[in-house]
C-alpha positions in Angstrom: -0.1 0.0 0.1 2.8 2.3 0.9 4.6 1.5 -2.5 1.3 2.3 -4.4 0.7 5.6 -2.5 4.3 6.7 -3.2 3.9 5.8 -6.9 0.9 7.9 -7.0 2.3 10.9 -5.3 5.3 10.6 -7.7 3.0 10.7 -10.7 1.2 13.8 -9.2 4.6 15.6 -9.0 5.6 14.4 -12.5 2.4 15.5 -14.4 3.2 19.2 -14.5 6.7 18.3 -16.1 5.1 16.2 -18.5 2.5 18.7 -19.6 5.2 21.2 -20.1 7.4 18.7 -22.1 4.3 18.1 -24.4 3.5 21.7 -24.9 7.2 22.9 -25.3 8.6 20.0 -27.2 5.8 17.8 -28.3 3.8 20.2 -30.0 6.4 21.9 -32.2 7.7 18.3 -33.1 4.0 17.4 -34.3 3.8 20.9 -36.2 7.1 20.2 -37.8 6.1 16.7 -38.9 2.8 18.0 -40.4 4.4 20.9 -42.3 7.0 18.5 -43.8 4.3 16.9 -45.9 3.3 20.3 -47.4 4.8 22.9 -49.6 4.3 25.5 -46.9 6.4 28.7 -47.2 6.8 32.1 -45.5 5.2 34.1 -48.1 1.8 33.6 -46.7 0.4 31.0 -49.1 -1.4 28.2 -47.8 0.5 25.1 -47.9 -1.0 21.9 -49.7 0.0 18.3 -49.2 2.8 17.0 -51.3 3.3 13.5 -49.6 6.8 12.4 -49.3 8.0 14.9 -52.2 10.1 17.0 -49.7 11.8 14.0 -48.2 12.7 12.6 -51.5 13.9 15.8 -53.0 16.0 16.2 -49.8 17.8 12.9 -50.0 18.4 13.6 -53.8 19.8 17.1 -53.0 23.4 17.1 -53.6 23.9 20.2 -51.4 22.1 18.9 -48.6 24.1 15.7 -48.8 27.3 17.7 -48.8 26.1 19.6 -45.7 25.5 16.4 -43.8 28.9 15.2 -44.8 30.4 18.4 -43.1 28.2 17.7 -40.0 29.2 14.0 -40.0 32.9 14.8 -40.2 32.7 17.4 -37.6 30.8 15.2 -35.1 32.9 11.9 -35.9 36.2 13.9 -35.1 35.3 16.1 -32.5 33.3 13.8 -30.3 36.0 11.2 -30.6 38.9 13.5 -29.7 36.5 15.2 -26.8 35.9 11.6 -25.5 39.7 10.8 -25.5 40.9 13.9 -24.4 38.3 14.5 -21.7 38.8 11.1 -20.2 42.7 11.7 -20.1 42.3 14.8 -18.5 39.9 13.5 -16.0 42.2 10.5 -15.1 45.1 13.2 -14.7 43.1 15.5 -12.5 42.0 12.6 -10.3 45.5 12.0 -9.1 46.8 13.7 -5.9 48.8 16.4 -7.6 49.9 19.8 -6.1 47.3 22.5 -7.1 45.0 20.0 -8.6 41.8 21.5 -6.9 42.6 24.9 -8.7 43.0 23.2 -12.1 39.8 21.4 -11.7 38.1 25.0 -11.0 39.6 26.4 -14.0 38.8 23.4 -16.2 35.1 24.6 -16.3 36.0 28.2 -17.8 36.3 27.0 -21.6 32.8 25.2 -21.3 31.3 28.3 -19.6 32.2 30.6 -22.4 29.2 31.3 -24.5 29.6 29.6 -28.0 29.2 32.9 -29.8 31.9 34.5 -27.7 34.0 31.7 -28.2 33.6 31.7 -31.9 34.3 35.5 -32.1 37.4 35.0 -30.0 38.7 32.2 -32.2 37.8 34.3 -35.3 40.1 37.0 -34.1 42.9 34.3 -33.3 42.7 33.2 -36.8 42.6 36.6 -38.5 45.0 36.8 -41.3 46.5 40.1 -40.6 46.5 40.6 -36.7 45.7 37.2 -35.5 47.7 35.5 -32.7 47.9 32.2 -34.5 49.9 33.7 -37.4 52.1 35.6 -35.4 52.9 32.6 -32.9 53.5 30.3 -35.9 55.5 32.8 -37.8 57.6 33.5 -34.9 58.3 29.9 -34.3 59.3 29.8 -37.8 56.6 27.0 -38.5 55.0 29.1 -41.4 57.0 31.5 -43.7 53.8 33.8 -44.6 50.6 34.7 -42.8 47.8 32.4 -43.6 44.0 33.0 -44.0 43.0 30.2 -41.9 39.3 30.5 -42.1 39.4 31.8 -45.8 41.2 28.4 -46.9 38.5 25.9 -48.0 40.8 23.1 -47.0 41.6 24.3 -43.6 38.5 26.4 -42.4 36.5 23.3 -41.1 39.4 21.9 -39.1 40.0 25.3 -37.6 36.5 25.6 -36.4 36.6 21.9 -35.1 39.7 22.8 -32.9 37.8 25.8 -31.4 34.8 23.7 -30.7 37.2 21.0 -29.2 38.9 23.8 -27.0 35.5 24.7 -25.6 33.7 21.2 -25.1 36.3 18.7 -24.1 36.1 20.1 -20.6 32.6 19.1 -20.2 33.5 15.5 -20.9 36.4 15.8 -18.3 33.9 17.2 -15.7 31.4 14.3 -16.4 34.1 11.6 -16.2 35.9 13.0 -13.3 32.7 13.2 -11.2 32.6 9.2 -11.9 36.0 8.9 -11.0 35.5 10.7 -7.5 33.0 8.0 -6.7 35.4 5.1 -7.5 36.3 3.1 -4.2 40.0 3.3 -3.4 39.6 -0.2 -2.2 39.1 -1.6 -5.3 42.2 0.0 -6.6 44.2 -1.3 -3.6 42.9 -4.8 -4.5 44.0 -4.7 -7.8 47.5 -3.4 -6.8 47.8 -6.4 -4.4 46.8 -9.0 -7.1 49.9 -7.5 -9.1 48.1 -5.8 -11.9 49.9 -2.9 -13.7 48.4 0.5 -14.5 46.8 -0.4 -17.9 45.3 -3.6 -16.4 43.8 -1.6 -13.5 42.3 0.9 -16.0 40.7 -1.6 -18.2 39.4 -3.9 -15.4 38.4 -1.5 -12.6 38.3 2.2 -13.8 36.9 1.9 -17.3 33.8 -0.2 -16.5 33.1 2.2 -13.6 33.2 5.4 -15.8 31.5 3.8 -18.8 28.0 5.1 -17.8 29.4 8.6 -17.5 31.0 8.3 -20.9 27.8 7.0 -22.5 26.2 10.3 -21.1 28.9 12.5 -22.5 28.7 10.8 -25.8 24.9 11.3 -26.3 25.2 15.0 -25.2 28.1 15.7 -27.5 26.8 13.7 -30.5 23.5 15.6 -30.5 25.3 19.0 -30.2 27.9 18.2 -32.7 25.9 16.8 -35.4 23.2 20.0 -35.1 26.2 22.3 -34.9 25.1 25.9 -36.1 26.1 28.9 -34.0 30.1 28.4 -34.0 30.2 27.7 -37.6 27.7 30.5 -38.6 29.6 33.1 -36.6 33.0 32.1 -37.8 32.5 31.5 -41.5 28.7 31.4 -42.2 29.2 28.1 -44.0 31.9 29.4 -46.2 34.2 29.3 -48.0 32.7 27.7 -51.1 30.1 26.1 -48.7 33.0 23.9 -47.3 31.9 24.6 -43.6 28.0 24.6 -44.3 26.7 22.1 -41.7 23.2 20.5 -42.1 21.7 22.9 -39.7 22.9 26.0 -41.5 21.5 24.3 -44.8 18.1 23.7 -43.3 18.1 27.3 -41.8 18.8 28.6 -45.3 16.2 26.3 -47.0 13.3 27.2 -44.6 14.0 30.8 -43.8 16.3 32.5 -46.5 14.7 30.5 -49.4 11.4 30.5 -47.8 10.8 26.8 -48.2 9.3 25.8 -45.0 7.9 22.5 -45.7 11.2 21.4 -47.4 13.1 22.7 -44.4 10.9 20.9 -42.0 11.5 17.5 -44.0 15.3 18.0 -44.0 15.0 18.7 -40.0 13.2 15.4 -39.6 15.9 13.6 -41.7 18.4 15.1 -39.6 16.7 14.0 -36.3 16.9 10.4 -37.7 20.3 10.6 -38.5 21.2 11.8 -35.1 19.6 8.8 -33.6 21.4 6.4 -35.9 24.6 8.2 -35.1 24.0 7.7 -31.3 23.3 4.0 -31.8 26.4 3.4 -33.9 28.6 5.4 -31.4 27.4 3.4 -28.3 27.7 0.2 -30.3 31.2 0.5 -31.9 33.1 2.5 -29.3 31.7 0.9 -26.1 32.4 -2.9 -25.8 29.4 -5.1 -24.9 31.2 -6.5 -22.0 31.3 -3.2 -20.4 27.7 -2.3 -21.0 26.6 -5.7 -19.7 28.7 -5.3 -16.5 27.4 -1.8 -15.7 23.9 -2.8 -16.4 24.3 -5.4 -13.8 26.1 -3.2 -11.5 29.4 -5.3 -11.6 32.8 -3.9 -11.9 
């Protein structure tokens, strides 16, 4: 009886939140789904049903496919580097080093910087005339002439990816570090007594413990990386020659610049489906089954 009463009380408390989620998230999604099957535009014309035409045209659109490639490369490279670098930094900051508490506090600063501010900062650093990047590399004699980093179609995307990596790897570090702080020292000491080396302790004890946290960081960063918009738009607006135009920027231009709202809605739904596939693939490929099974049972 007590359990049933507790469940009812919990349902009552969750009801307002569910209603808000339906109104704020669910209803716009339904509207987007409906609009995607019409030729609705922003010119005031009444939309007519066109079936799957918007989806078919979107999947045949070479420019949209190229923008998906940009988003895919951005997500694949950056999320992988952020997970590896973030985990490595978290392991380092989990050690009893001098001044480590101050470093932990400073670690949050890059992630706390607003994305637009971060983009403007790095755009100034990459400036071909007075940017710090050119000045530093020139003084170190790594380059002979100043380079237009964001003006070069072959370099612009990687420059943006580095700026995003600088900002977001710290989020992964904080998530993994929080998990490491809950790891029992007795388990590590037992592994040391058993004669295991550092790598064996990491793979047998530490890694299974932090896998759930890595999963959370993976999902968060994959979603943000695939739908990247603001940092690219501020730094290059998708140029040069559309080499940095992500899928989100293309959808924005399709729906609001070119006034094809129905087509933009269809492309947005395609993108959501791809994000879900991307997340599933990442979790299946990067996280071994033995770890996910162990953490599901609560074993280490």
